N, C-alpha and C positions, 0 to 999 in steps of 0.2 A: 136350938140356935137359929137365929133369924138371918137369912142370907139375902142380900140385895144384889141383884144382877143389874149393873149399870150398863145398859145397852147403848154403846156409843155409835152404832151404825146409823147413818142418815136415813136408812130405809125403815127404821122402826120395827113394827111387827113383821115386816117382810124380809128382815135380815136373815141371811143364810147362817151367819154365826150364832144368832139368837136361838136357832133350832137346837143347837147342842145344849144350851142352857135349859131349854124346854125339855129335852130328852132326859137330862139329869134330874129335873124336878119330878118328871113322871116316873122315872126309874127308881127314885129314892123318895117317895112321897112322905114317908114317916120319919126320915132322918132329920129334916129341918123344916122351917117355915120359909117360903120363898116369895119374893116380890121382885118386880121389874120397874126400873126407871128408864124411860126412853130418852136418855140425855141427848143422843145424837139428833134425833128427829125434832126435839123440842129445844134446841140450843138457843134459838133466838128468844123464845119465851123465858128461858132460864136466865138469860142476860138481863131481862127486865125485872124478873122476880125469881129469886133463887129459893124461895120458901119451900116449894115442893121438894126440891133436892135436899134441903136441910132437914126437913121432917123425915124423909126416907133414910138419910144417912144416920140420923140420931136414933132411929128405931132399929137399925141393923146391928148385928154382932159381927158380921163379916160382909165384905164387899168383893164381888167378883166382877172385874171389868170385862166386858164382852164387846169385841170390835173386829172389823176386818183391817188388814194391813194396807195402808195407802202410802205410796212413795217412801219406802224405807222405814216409816214410823207409823204411829197410830193416826187415824184421820184427824183433820183439823178440828172436828167437833169434840173429840176427846181432849185435844190440847186446850181448847177453850174451856171445857168443863173443869179441867184440872186448875186452870187459872182462876176460874170463878170459885172453886172450892177453897183454894188457898187464900183468896181475897175475902171470903165470907168468915163469919164467926163460928161456923160449925167445926166441931172437933172430930177428927178421925183417929186420934191417938188411942192405941191399944186395940183397935179393931183388926180382925184378921183380913187378909187380902190375898187374892189370887187373880188370874186372868185366863180368859178363853179367847183365842184369836184364830182367825182363818186367813189363809193366803195360799199361794202356790209355793210357800217356803222361800219366797223372794224377800230376803232380809227381814224375816220374822224375828231373828235374834236381836236386831237393833230396835225393833218395836217393843219387844219384851223388856229389854234393858231400860228403855225410856220409861215405860210404865212402872217398872219395879223401882227405879230411882225416885220417881215422884211419889210413889206410895210410901217409901221410906222417909221422904221429906215430910210427909203428913203424919209421921209417927205410927204408921201401921205395921202390923206383924205380917211379913210377907211369906207366902207358902208355895209359890211356884206358878207354873203356867201349863196350859194345854195348847200347843200350837198344832192346829189341824189343817189338812188340806180341805179345800171347799167341799169335796165329795166324800170325805171320810165317814160322815154320819150315815151314809147310805150303805156302807159295808159292815159286815159283822165285825171285822177287825177294827174298823174305826170306832164303832160303838163300844167295843171292849176297851179300847184305849181311853175313851171318855170316862168309862166306869173306873178304870184304873186311876185316872187323874183324880176323880172325885173321892174315891175311897182313900187314896193317899192324903187328900186334903183333910178328910174327917179324922184320919189317923194322926196327922201332924197337929191338928187342933187339940186332940185328946192328949197327946204326949208333949205338947209344948215345943214342937220342932219347927221353929220359925226364925226368920231373919229380921233383925231390927237394925235401924240405922246406927252406925258407929258415931261416936261424938267427934266433932271436928272443931278445930280452932276457927274462930270467926274470920271471914275473909278480910284480909288486910286492906285498909283504905288506901287508895292511890290518888294522887293529885290528878286533876283533869289534864289530859294531854293537850298541849298547845302546839299548833303548827310551827314547824321549824325548817322544813325543807324548802329550798329555793325552787322557783318554777323553772323547769327544764325547757329548752327550746323545743317547740312542737314540730313534728313532721306530719305530712299528710299521707293519706293512703290506707290507713288502718283506723278502725272504729273500736273504741274501748268503752264499755258501759259498766257502771257499778249499779247493781240491783240491791236495794236496801229497804229496811223498814224503820229507819231511824226516826224518832220523834223529835220535835223541836227541843225538848228538854234533854235529849241524849247528846249533849255537847261533846262528850268524849269521842263517840263514834263519828259524829259529823266532822270533827277536827281531823280524825284519822283519815277519813275519806278525802278531805281537802288536801292533806299532805300527800296522799297517794296520787291524786290528780296533779299536784304540783310536780311530783317527781317523774311522772309518766312522760315518755317521749312522744306519745300520741295524745290527741285531744280526748278527754274523758267526759262522757255524759253520765248523769246520775238519774236513775229511775227509782222512785219510791213507791213500793207496792201499796202503801197505805193510801196513796192518792187515787188508786183505781176504784171505781164504784162497783165493787163486786155485788152481785145480787144474792150470792150464797156460796156455800162450800160445795165441793164435789159430791154428787149423789150416788156415785158408783153405779150409774144406770146403763153404762156401756154404749150409750148412743154415739159417743165420739169414736168408739171402736168399730161401729157399724158404718156410720156415714162420714166420720171425720169431723163432725160438727158437734158442739156442745149444746145441750138443751137450754142453757141460759142464753138469753139474748142481750148480753151486756157488753159485747164488743171485746171480750177478753182475748179471743183468738187473734184479732187484728192488732191489739195492743202487744201481745206476745211476739208476733212476727215482726211488726214494724219498729217496736221500741227496744226489744231485747235480742231476739234471735238473729237480727241482721248484723249484729256486731261481730267483729272478728275475735274479740276477747270479752268474756263475761266474768266480772268479779262480784262476788256476793259479800255483802257487808251487814253484820248484825251484832247485837249485844246478846250474850248468853243469858237466858232465863229459863228456869224449869228444865234444865239439861238439854235444851235446844235453843230456841229463841221465841219471841212472842208469837202467838198463834196467827197473827197477820201474815207472817211469812209462810206458815204451814198452809194457810188458805191459798196463797199463791202457788205453793208446791203442788197441792192436790189438784188444782184446776189445770195443771199441765199433765194430767193423767196419761193421755196417749203419747205425749212427748217423752214419757218415761219408757214407753215401748219402742217408739220410733226415734232412733237416735239422730234427730234432725240437726243437732249441734255438734255432731262428730267432726273432728278435725279442728275445732276451734280451741282457743286457749281459755283456761279458767283458773281462778284463784279466789282466796277469801281474805277479808279483813274482819277480824273477830275481836271484840272487846269482852274481856272477862277471863276467868281462870280456865282457859282452854286446855292447859296441860293436865288438869284434873278430870277432864271429861273424856274418858277413853271411848265411850260409845259414840259421842259426837265426832271424835277424830276418825272413827271407822266410817261413819256416815259421810263425812266430808270427802275422804279419799275414795270411798266406794262410788259415790255419785259421779265423780270425775271419771273413774275407770269404766263404769257401766256405760256412760254416755259417749265414750270414745274421745273425750276432750283431753288436751294436754294440761296436766296439773302443774301450775306454776308455783304453788305453795300457799302458805298461810302467814299473814302478818298479824301479830297480836300485840297486846300491851302489858305483858307480864315481864318483859325484859327491856331492851333498848328499842322502843317503839319506832322511833325515826329510822333506825337502821333497818328494821324489818320491813317497814313500808317502802323504803328506798330499794331494798333487795327485791321485793315483790314487783315493783315497777320495772326494774331492770330485767328481771326474768321474763316478765310479760313481753317486753319489747324484744328480747333475744329470741323467745319462742315464736313470736310473730314474724320476725325478720328471717329466721332460719326455717320456718315451717316445720318446727319440731313435732314429732309424733312419738308417743310412748306406747309400748306394748301393754296389753291387758295382763293384770295379775289375777289371782283367784277371785277377787272382788268383781272384776269385770267379766271374766270367762264364765264363772259360775252363775252370776246373775243373768247374763245374756242367754245361756243355755236353758235356764229355767223358763224364761219368757219365750224363747224360740219354740220350745216344745208346747208351751201353753197356747201360743197363737196358732201353731200348726194344727193342734187338736181342736181348737175352737174357731177355726177359720170360717165356719158357717156364720158365726155371729161377729167375730172380729175381722170383718171384711176389709176395712181400710188398713188395719195393721197387717193382715195377710198380704195384701197387695204391696205394701211397703217392704215387707220382709223378702218377698220374691224379687222385687226390683233391685234390692240392695245386697242380695246374696247372703242374707242372714241364715238361711236354711242350709247350714253346713253340716248336715247329719253325718256322723262318722260311719254309720252303717251303709252309707251310699258310696263310700270309697272302696269300690269293689276290687280295683286293682291291688290296693294295699292289703285288703283282706285275703285275697287269693294268694298273694305272695307270702304272707305270714303263714297261711295254711300249708303251703308247699314247703316252706322252711321248717314248719313244725313236723311234717311227715319225715323230712330228711333227718331231723334231729332225733327221731325215734330209733334210727339205725345205730347200733353199737359202733360200727366201723366209722360212720360219719362223726359220731361223738368223739371218738379217739382222734380223728383227723382235725376236728374243730377245737379241741381242747386248748384253751388259752388264746384262741384266734378270733373269738366273737367280736371283741372290741376293735380288732384290726379291720374287720369287714364293716362294722358300724361306722368307723371313721372315714372310710373311703369316699363317700359323697362329699363330706366336709373338706377333705383334702383337695378335691377338685375345685371347690369354691375358693379356697385359700390360694390355690395355684393361679387362679384367674384374677385375683385381687391386685389392684394397682394402687400406688401411694396417692394420697389426697392432701394437698396443702391447706392448712387452716390457719388463718390469722387470728391471733388472740384478740378478743373483744376489748375495746377501750374501757 
């Protein structure tokens, strides 16, 4: 069997993730024939001429995508490679597919689901993934897990244990949405920006944005990421984590701060394609690398305007909610075009205004708490390199390590010692919840009524 490793890391041969693929090929030299396509490092060349990739894909029996996780999904370079593959005449139908990815397990699941869904779109036979920590290959346990992954891959190929795309009814054609909402009276004092990648031909999305702007009680600016002159995608070089500055000298940091982050509410607008949106948006996402670590937009309001079958994209729905939660922004919701589009756009506009006027703040759920703790530990461990991130985390109290809550720990140890006593157990039987509720009863006793006028 001929295996093609599609290395989507922009670092090419110097990719940490690629070393796992190299380990597998050295560990199992006689099991398969191996080749590598450095798609990430050569994405600009492949845009001009996809022949190299076509030849490599045609020669392969199996394709294993190899990539680091960038901002909840695969890197921009892999998004673009998938677009180019779908646009080309090359056929992946019937080829086996798996993936090797590295991260700190920060939303590796959404990255895996994205690649899996696109592999199934291409008619491939999907066989699973190895999601490794960046350091796993350096340990005996990590190497063993890589071996387990590959031996299972070979077993599933031999036994025909793979997933194929189910048949779906074709997407129902919808008429282009026409603006119908009257322009609301505008108030000053708040800045609302819509960040989009809409093309001139994407009339549906452009009209949805227009109606949202009409319905919004505050003036709305529109920023199109396709208009920015990006010099390239994120290289994963960590320079911004050290100095706070990007190695590209294309003015993106100033653009981000002045055109986007200064807003009080940020609404993202895109049309679904390839289970996310066009790679132009992922290019913008990835270049915000450190802003994913440093929650510089915390406390702001966010929402989405999404054209397409959003209800059928479970992984995308997770990404949308998780991004708002991890960033500490108030999630005003999503306006789509599967139902009453005008009603959804009007509702989003009203919710954005209400959240801005009231200064609403939402507690983090698992998406936010889990993601924040993963990066908290990563930055603390790598503070020697991630110096700018470390300074931000210290200044903003992100280092909330539970093991440092010594008072709570000592109190729980003391309670545990008491509970070992049979006499205490008898006395406390059925009373634990009573003592647990005592602090809350004190809060409730001090609570006074608050009058709230219903919004108009």
